[in-house]
N, C-alpha and C positions, 0 to 999 in steps of 0.2 A: 426239627430245626424251625426257627421262626422265619416268617416271610422275608425279613430283612437280612438274614444270615447269609454270608457269602464266603465260600472257600475257594474262590477263583473262578475263572471263565469256564473251566471244564465242568465243575459242579453246577454252576448256574445253568449251563446248557442242558446237561442231562436231567436236572430237575424240571426244567421247562419242557423238554422232550417227553419225559414221563407224564407230566400233567396234561400236555396236549394229546398224548396217546389215549389217556383215560377219557378225556372230554370228547375226543373224536369217536371213541367206541360208544360213548353215551349218546352222541348225536345219531349214530347208526341205529342204536336201540330205539331212540325216539322216532326215527324214520320208519323203522319196521312196525312199531306200534301204531303210529299215525296212519300208515298206509293200510294196514289190516283193518283198522276201524273205519277208514274212509271207504274201502271196498265193500264193507259189510252193510253200508247204507243202501236203502232201496233205489235211490237215484243219486249216486255219487257224482259230484262236480266240484270244481274249484272256483266257482264264481265268487267274487268278493262283493256282490251286491244282493240285496233282497229281491226275490222274484216271486211272481204269482202265475200259476198255470192258466193258460188261455185255451190251448187245444192239445189234446193227447192223441198222438198218431196211432195209438193202439186200438182206437175205436173208429178209425176211418174204414171205408168199405174194403180197402186193401190195407190191413194193419201194418204199421211199421213201428220201430222202437224210438221214433223221434217225437219231440214235443216242442210246442211254441210257448214261451213264457214272456210275460211283461216284466221289465226291470222297473222296480219301484224307485222313483226319484229320491235322491238324498235331500236332507233338509236344506242344503245350500243350493240345490238345483231349482230352476224356475222354468218349468215346461211351458212351451208356447204352442197352443193348439193349431196355429197357422203354419208351423214349421213341419216339414216332411218327417215322418218317422224313420228311424234307422233299425235295421235288422242285422244282427251279427250272427254269422253261422260258423260253428266250429268244425274242424276236420275230424272225421271218423276214420283215422288212419293208424289205428293201434292204440292211441291214448283216449282217455275220457274227455268229457266236455268241460268248458269253462275257461280255456286258456285266453280267449279274447276279452275276458273280463275278470282275470285273476287279481289284477291290481286296480287301485283307484285311478291311476294314470294308465289308461288302456283304451282300446277302441270303444268300449261301452262308456267308460268314464268321460272321454272327451265329447262324445255325442250328448250325454246327459248335461254336461257343463255348458254346452252350446244351446241348451233349451229344446233339444229334440226328444220327442217320445222315443223310447228305446225298447227293442225286443231282442230275444235271443232264441235261436234254434239249437237245441242240444239233443242228447240221445241217452238211452239207457244202456247198461253194459251188455245186455243179451238181446239179440235180434228176435223178431217175431218169426214163427215158422213159415217158411216159404217166401219171406220178404226178399225183394229184388231191388236192384239199383233204380229201375224205372218206378217201382212203387214209392221209393223215397222221393224221387223227383215230383211225382204226382202229389205226395203229401206236402212238399214245399210249395207247390202251386196253391194248395188250400191254405197254407200258413200265410203266404204273402197276400192272398185275396182277403183273408180275415183282418190282417193289419190295415190294409187299405180301407176296408169297410169301417173300421173303428175310428178312422180319422178323416171324415168327409170334408172337414174344413181345411185340411192341410193343403198348402200350395205346392204340390209336387207329390209324385208317387213315392212309395217307400224306397229308400236307398238301402242297398244290401252290401255288407262287408263280408266276403267269403274267404276264409282262411284255408290255405293249402288245398287238401283234397276237396273241401267244400266248394272250391272255385269251379272245378269242372262240373260238379254236380249242379250248381246254381246256373251255370251257362247252359247246361242241357235243359234245365227247367225253363229258362228264358227263351230258348229256341223253340220249345214246345208251346209256351204261352207268352209270346213276346209283348203283349199289351199290358202285362201286370206290373212290372217292376220299373222303378226309376233307375238312377245310376247304379252300376254294379262295380264294386271294387274287388279285384282279385289280388289277395295278399299272399305272395309266395306260392301261387297256384300253377302247376304244370298243365299245359294244354298241347304241347308238341313234344312227344315223349322220346323221340329218337334224337332230338336236337342236342347240340353241345359242341365242344371243341376237343380235339385230341390233347392228351396230357392232363385233362381235367374231367370232372363229372363221371367218375367210374361207376356210379349207380346205374347208369343207363346200359351198361354192359351185362348186368346181372342176369337178365333173361337168357342171353346167349350162353353165358358161362354155365348156367344150370341146365342147358339143353332144352329150354322152353319152359312152359308153365306146368309141366306134369308134376313137379314137386309141390306146386301150390295145390293141385288136386289131391296129391298124396297127404299133405298136411290136413286138408279138409276131411279126408276119409279117416285119418287117425283121430280127428276130433269128433267123429260120429256125425258128420254133416256141419260141423262148426269150425271156422278158421280162427285161430288164436291171434289176436292183435299183437301179442308179445313177440311173434316172429317178425313183424314189421318194425317194432322198436329195436330189436336186435340188428336188423339191417341198417337202421339209422346210426346206431352206435358203432357199427363196424366201419363206418366211413372215416372216423377220426379216432384211431386207436390211442393216440397220444393223450387226447382229452379223456376218453372213456376209461382207460386203464390206469392213468396216472394224473393227468392235469386236474380233473375235477375233484377227485378225492384229496389230492395233495393241497389244493387250494383251500379246502375246508380244514384239513389238519393244520396247515400253516397259519390260518386266520381263525382258529376255532372260537376265539373270544368274540368275534364280530360277524362271522360268516354263517353261523349255524341257522339263524332264522330264515335267511334267504334260501339256503340250501334245502331246508325242510319244506318250505312252501313249494319250491319247484319239484322236489322229488315226490311230493304227494300226487302231483299230476303225472309225472314221468313213470311212477311205479304203479299205475292203475290201468293196465291193459284192458281193452274191451274186446268183444267178440263180434264176428261177422258170420253170416251164413256162408258155407263153403261155396255155394253157387254165386253169391255176391262177389266174393274174392276172385273166383275163377273168371267171372265176367270182366272184372276190372283188369286182371292180369292179361287176359286174352285180347280185349278190345282196346285197352289203353297202353299199359306199360310195354307190351310186346307188339300188339297189333297196330297201335298208333292210328286208330280208325276214326277218332273224333273229328279232327280238323279236315279230314278228307271226305266227310259226309257219308261214311259207310255204316253208321249205326242207325238202326231203325227201331221204332217202338213195336210193341206187340201188334198194334193196329196197322203197322206198315208205314207209319210216318217217318220220313227221313229226318234225323236231327242235324240240321244245317245251322252252323253258328252265324251264317250271314243273315239269318232270320231275326237275330237279337236286335231289338229296336232301342234298347237302353244304351246310354253312354257306358262304355267299358273302360275302367281304370285299372291298369296293371301296375302293381307295386312289387318290384323285385330287387335283388341285391347282388352285387359282385361277390359278396362274402357268403352267399348261399350255395352250399355244395349239394343240396337236395333238390332244389328247384332253381337252377342257374338261369340267368337272363335269357339264354337261348331257348330254354324250354318254356319260360313264361311268355315270350314274345314271338316265338317261331310260328305259331299258328296264324299270325297276321300274314306272313309271306306264303304260308301254305294255302290261304284262302284267296289272296289277291296278288295280281301281277304288278299293280301300281297303286299309288295313293289316290289317283283319280277314280279307280274302281271303288275304293272305300267311300269316297264322297258321293259317287253316283248311286251307291247302295244305301246312302242315308245313314251310315254308321259313324259314330263319333268314338274314337279310340284315343285314350290318354295313357301315357306310361311315364314312370319315373324309376330311376335305378339308384339305390343307395350304394355307397362306395364300399362299405366294410361289414355291415351288420349280417349276422348269420341267419339261417332259416327261421329259427324260433324267435329271434329278436325282432323280426318283421312284425309279429303280432303280440309280443310280450314285453318288449323293451319300453321302459318309461320314457326314455329320451325320444324314441321313435314316435311314441304316442303323443308326446307334447309338441313335436315338430310336424312330422309327415302326416300322421293321422289327424292331428288338430287342424292342419291347413286344408287337407282334403275335406274334412267335415265342414269347415267354413266355406269352402269353394264349391260345394255340391250343386248349388243353384246356378252358379256361373258355368260349371261344366255342362249342366243340363241344357243351357241355352246355346252352347257352342255349335256352330255349323258343323256338318259332317266332315270328317277328315281325320288325319293322324297328327297327334300333338304330343310333345313332351312337357311334363310339368317341371318347372324350374323353381326351386324354393331357395331364396337367398335372405340373409339377415339384413334387416334395415339398418342403415348407417346414417351419418349426418348429412351425406350428400343425396339421400333418397328424396325425390320430389313428393310433395303432398303426403307426408307420413300419416296425417290425420285420417286418410282414406284407407289405411292399411289395418287389417285385423291382427293385432298382436305384434310379435317381434319379427315376423318373417313376411316377405313379399312373395306372393304366389303368382306365377306367370305361366301361361301356356304358349308354347312356341311350335309353329307348324313344322312337321318333319316329313321326310319321304321314306319309302321302303328301303332305300339304300342305307339309311341310318339304322335300320334294323338288321340288314344283311351284314353290315360291317362288324356287328357284334360277334360274328362267327356262324358258320353253317356247315352242314355236311356236304361233302363232295358227292357226285353221282355214285362213285364207287362205295362210299360209306353208306349211303342210302340203300344200295344194293345189298350190303352186308346185313343191315337191319331187316330188310325185306326177307332175306334168306333165313334169319332167325325166326321170323313170323311163320314161314312155311315149315321149317324144322319143328317148331313148337306144335303146329297142327298134327304133324306126323307122330311126335312123341306123345302127345295127348291121346291120339287115337290108339296107339300101342298100349298106353297105360290103361285106358278104359277097357280095352279088349282083353288084355292078358293079366294085369295085376289087380285092378279094382275089384273084379268079382271075387277074388280070393281074399282080399284084405277086409272089405266091408263087413262080411258076416262075422269076422273075428273081433271087431271093435264094438264093445258095449259102452253105454254111457258112463258107468263107473270107471272103466279103463280110460276113456277119453278125459274125464274130469281129473283123474290121477295124473295123466300126462300133462295137463295144463298146470296143475299145482307144482309139478316137478320142473317146469320150465325155469332155466337159470334166472330169467328176469323177474320171476316171483320168489324163487328160493333165496336169492341174495337179500331180499327184504325180510322174509320171514325168519331166516336163520339168525339175524341180529336182534329180533324182537324178544319180548318177554316170554314168548312161546318156547324159546330155547332156555332150559334151566340154567345153562352156564352164563347167561346174560343177566340173570336176576340180581346178582350182587353189584353189577356195574353202577346202578343208580346211586346206591349209598356211597360207593367209592368216589363217584364223580362229585357228589355234594360236598364231601370232605375236601376234595381237590379244589373246588371253587372257593371254599372258605379260606384256603391257604395258598391261593394262586399267586405265583411269582414269575411273571413273564421275563424272558431273558432280554438283555439289552440288545438294541438293534445292531450295535457294532460288535457283537460277540463274534470272534473268528470262527467258532464251530457252527454258528448259525449261517454265516456266509458260506462255509463249506457245504452245509446242508442244501442251501439254495443252488449252489453250483452243481451238486450232484443231481438235484431235481431237474435242473436245466439239461444236464447230460442225458438223463433218462428220457425226458420229453423229446430231445433231439433224436435219440436212438429209435424211439417209437415212431417218430415222424419219418425218419429214413426208412424204417421197415414198412410203414404204411405206403410211402411213395413207391418203394420197390415193388410191393405187392400190387399196387394199382397199375404200375408200368407193365408188370408181367401179365396181369389180367387183360389190359388193353392189347398187348402184343398177341396174346393167345386168341382174343376175339377177332382181331384184324386178320390173323393168319388163317384161322379155321373157317370163318365165314366169308373170307375173301377168296377161298379156293374155287376156281372155276368149276371143278368137278362137282363139289357139293352144291353150288348154285345151279348147275345143270340138272342134278339129281332131283331138286325140288321144283324144277320147271321154270327157272329164271334164265333169260337170255344173256348173252355176254355184254350187251350194250346197257343193260340195267334199266331199260325204259319202263319196265313194270314197277320198278321201285319208286319212280317219281310220280306218285299218285296225286293227281289234282282232283279237286272236287268237281263233280259233274256239272254240266250246264243245266240250268234250271229254266225251262222255257216259260213257266208261269212268271218267274221273277223277271225275265227279259221282257215279257209282254207288259208287266206292270211298269217297268222302267220306261218302255216306249210310250205307254199311256201318260206317265208323269211328264215326260218331255213334251208331249203334245199339249198337255194342259198348261205347262209353263209357257209355251209359245204364245198362249192367249192371255197371260197375266202380266205382261210387261207394263201395261198402262192401267192396271186395275189396283185399287187400294186408295189409301188416303194418307193422312199425316204420319201415322205410325209406320206405314210401309216406306214412305219417303225418308223418314229419319233413319230407319234401320238400313235401308239400301245405301244411303249416303255414308253412314258410319262404316259399313262393310267395305265400300269402295275406297274410302280414304285410308283405312287401316290395312288394306290388303297387302301393300308392299312390305310392311313391317313383319308380316307373317307371325304375329303374336299379339296376345292381349294379356292384361294383368288385372288384378282385383280392384285397382283404383278406378278404372273406367267403369267397371261393373258396379262399384259402390255408388258412383254418381248416377248411373242409370237407375239403380234401385231407388235412390232418393227422389229422382224425377218422377218415377212411377208412383211412389208413396205420396207425393204431393198432389196428385190428381184426385178428383172426387172419386169415391168408391164405385159409384155407378158407371164412371167412365174409364175405370182402371182395367187394363187387360190382365187376365190371370197369367200365372207363370206358364201354364200349358199353352195358352194362346200366344204368349211371347215366344215360346219355343217354336211353334209352328211358323210364326211370323219371321223370325230370324233365319230359320232353315230355308224357307221359301225364297227370301230375298237373297240369301247367299247363293242358292242354286241359280237364280236369275242372273246375278252378276257373273257367276261362273259360266253360264251358258252363252251369254253374249254381253260382255261388259259394256261396250259402246252403246248398244241398244238400251240396256238397263239404265245407264246414266242419263241418256237422252230423254228417257220417259219420266224422269223425276219431276219436272215441272207439271206434268199432267196429274200428279198425285197431290200437289200442294193446294191448300185452300185459297179462296179468292181474296180474303182479307190480308193486306200486306202486314198488318200487325201480327196476325197469327203466324204468317210465314217467318217474321222476325223472331217470334217466340220459339218456333221449331229450330231455327238456325242457332239461336242462343243455346238451346238445350244440346244441340249437336256439338257446339264448341265446348261446352262444359264437360261433356263425356270425353271428348278428344283431349282436353287439357288434363284430365285426371292422371294419366301416367307420366306427365311431364312434357317436355318440348317435343314437337313433331320433327320428323326427318324432313329434309328438303323436298323429297318427292311427295310426301304426305301433305306438305304445305301447298304444293302446286295443285294437288287434287282438291284440297279444301277451297282454294281460290276458284277453281272450276265450279265446285258445288255452290259457292256463294254467288257466282255469276248466274247460275241456273235459278237460284232462289230469287234473285233480283229481277230476272227476266221471265218469271213464271206467268203464264197467261191467266187472265181472270176467268175463273170457272164459275158457272152458275151456282147459286146457293141451293140448298136442299129444298127450300120452299119454292123456288122458281122451277126446279125439276119436277116437284110434285104437282105444281099448278099446270105445267105443260102436259 
């Protein structure tokens, strides 16, 4: 029949359904062939950018399968040697590397477009023998140090974007060597593994339902010392059976004329599982997923150094989403309330923490969505210097679209206004947290896991390990369903070889059905019913898992058997006191007491700015843009570096916070003798304050007070007079 022939809606529909079926089968064939070819490469990745090797972790003193590469700028990019470099770190959580730069609109893409030198930390599919999590952290120390050394002119330390699993790994690295990194952005990264709310987040119950981590050890033994990342991918897919078993394939089938390219790009990454050493995976499962020992400071290096997240000196940016069922906001942010009792403790510790929560985007969308890249990642990239200068404390990043009522739009970078608003720990707690009883349940799982691990190592492991050879382990990996489903539709399967020719014929005679065809409407209705049924089944399964978890691990007898008391006080593990830290804090306070009247014009301007803006509990990019312009207008030899500005603003904030009245009263002592210079400083202050628009009434009153202090400033002796004296 010719493409235009029609024998009624029924024929039109069945012709279209047949053609879509053939084309869908051909897409699966292409997927299988592409994935097999991709995995056969020596260093498979899905980066959409040209890269050159900088450091190969296989040749470090403790070899790892990680590498640092430099992203080659595109023709349209204009790298600025003065701008801080960016390092994107991909998660080694089952999949291969490159997801942070798979598209041109990506974390890497927006950093390049903004003129930043860009680097990427990826990994090979097979780990080095004996490689550990700590070895990877030490390698990342070397990588970050190398990037910093390659950019001595940059006005800021390297900014790091760490996706998912890479987030906790980079935080461990920064806790070990806190002086290396600039701002650290954690994109969809879990740090508080027990956190969540009932009725959601079923993945956190997995360790308890499986009886601890002994199955992780068993999988490693069946892999002959290697843990297959395909198991982790299967766990992710099980979270949403409606999408895994129907939604995703039906979306391709129903839109096969337009959806194939996007599907194939994503599946190349999704279908490329990598391997971990069994010891690496056991450490992760025991210490993080089940043990939850990171935020409580219970993890130590081989040398005995405690990994304390309070040691991280870099600003920490947490990007999470309500649509993320792998790393929900509670797991991304719960570590803050694990470490601190109040936001004052955060400020006293000198830590700057910024967070933002997307309303709908899923886990992968946080670091692969083009829309997220152009908005959230683009705004954070542009605001990194501003965040680096922020005084210590807890802030939420609020990103809003610029409209006709927005003041001073010429000071805004792009379509969105970036603002940081001060928050309290209550703003984190209101997101949802475990009760004492639920924490006791998770602590019970951790104890049970220790018991089952010990039984497995004693009774089963000695019998299993001698039976598993490398050929058997490799065969088991090849037979994993997440690999078989790709290979079975490739040209390796003789039954698939005719599909290509048939598909070419179908494309030549393609006749899509009309959108208003009643049978097409019936098909979509049936698809919606199948999706709904799978969602109901998935929700029912999750409800049963949660009920079983709460019942089993809430049993007082089981809790008593593993040594936990009825009050559950052992479950509420708080990080230990750090006497050295407390001594340092006391020393800093003593030094601050002597610095109220020390400094000059820069200190006066910063202190006045902080004092006036304090009631508004927030800043936005417009004021920072004015501040940058004022700094750029100064002669190079008199211009403070960004590092010096950061120290300056941090110290002045701490002084205002320590004793506001005393800090303000001392401002006249910091001002120059020349009235003209004082007027210049005051005018600069007004310009910065005017950037975000009109001041509140309280801020206006504070400005009037500062203006009076400037007018009444005592005449200070000049530098020449001081030197002569």
